[in-house]
N, C-alpha and C positions, 0 to 999 in steps of 0.2 A: 933334212932337204924336201921342201913341198914338191908333191907330182900333182900335176896339172892333168886332167882329163878332159880332152876336146869330144866333141860328139856332132853327129845332125848332118854331116857333108852327105855329099852326094851327087848323082848326073842329075842336072836340070837344062832346060832347054833356055835360051836367050830368052830374057822378059821375065822367068819364073822368080819361084821365090824359094830359100832354105832358112831355118833357124837354127844356130848352132848353141851348142852349151858347153859350158867352162864349169867344173867342178874340182875341188880339190878335197880328198880325205884326210879329216884332221886337222885342216885348216879352215878358219872363218874367212870366208873371202869380204864379208860387209865391212871389216877393219880395215879394208886396203884399196887402195886404187887399182883397177884390173883393166889391162889390155888387151884387145887383139890385135893379132900380127898375121902376117902372109907372106910365103915364099913362092913365088912363081918358079917354071923351070926356067935355069939359067939366070936367075934373076935375084938382087940380095931383098932380104928379108925387109920387111915395111910394115911399120905401123897403120893399123886402119882406124883405129876407134878405142874410146878409153871413157871408164865413168868413175869419178871420183868418191873417195871416202868421203862420209857423212854427209854433205848433200846432195850427192848422185850426180852432178854437172858432168856432162858429157865434152868432149872432141873426139871431132871426125876427120879424116884426111878429105882435102878435097875431091879426090876420085870417087868416094862413096857417100859424099854430102847428101842429102836427100833421097837416098836409097836404103841405106843402111843404119839401124837403130840399136843401138846399145842399153842392155836394161840387167838389172838383177832383181832376184828374188831371195831376199835373205832366208825364208823359213824352209828353202830347197838348198840352200848356200849354194848358188847358182847364177852364175852371169850368163845373159843370152846376147846372140848376136842376129836379129831379123835382118834379112838381106832379100830386098823386094830388087825386081828391072834388073835382075842379073845380067851381066855382059859376057862375053867370050874372056876378056882381058882380066876378071874378077877370079879364072881359074887358076887356085893355087892350095897350098895346104896353108889351115889356119891353124894358129895357136893361140893360145891365152895365157898371160904372165902376169907377176904384180909390176906395177910401173913406177916411176916416179912423182912425185907430185911437188909442185912448186905453190906456194903460197894457196896450199890445201886445192887445188887445181891439178887434175891428173894431165902426164905428160905422154905421149908415143914414145917413149924410152924405158927399156926394163930397168928394175931395181935392181937385180941379181944377172950378174953374169956366169948363168949356171947350164946346166945343158937343157936344151928346151924339149918338151915333150913330144908325145906322138904325132899331135896334131890332128885333123881332119881334112880329107880332102874334099875340096869342091871343082866338080870341072861343070863349065857350061858350055855347051854344044849342042848344036842342032843333029 
């Protein structure tokens, strides 16, 4: 079972930025479509963004378009989520996972129904 490790969260003021990192030991991320998800208190988990395998095309939820950027560093076996112009409603625990691809384009749907990793907490507050 692949164990994802998310990091980079923290407390930031509205309008601030954070960069989250996602890695997995013994698992090559660049062969797979990878997505970021988040779960806010009292809410269902939702897909935020994903990056496809191969051409690295990206998909974003409407709520984060223009503010978040997903990218890969294959040499570091890491997928990043750059989050700018953060809002209080971005407060959540953020997770990464392998996602399903449709016609080689990633989707915001998990590939495996396995336990989530620990995630990384992002809190946006003044």
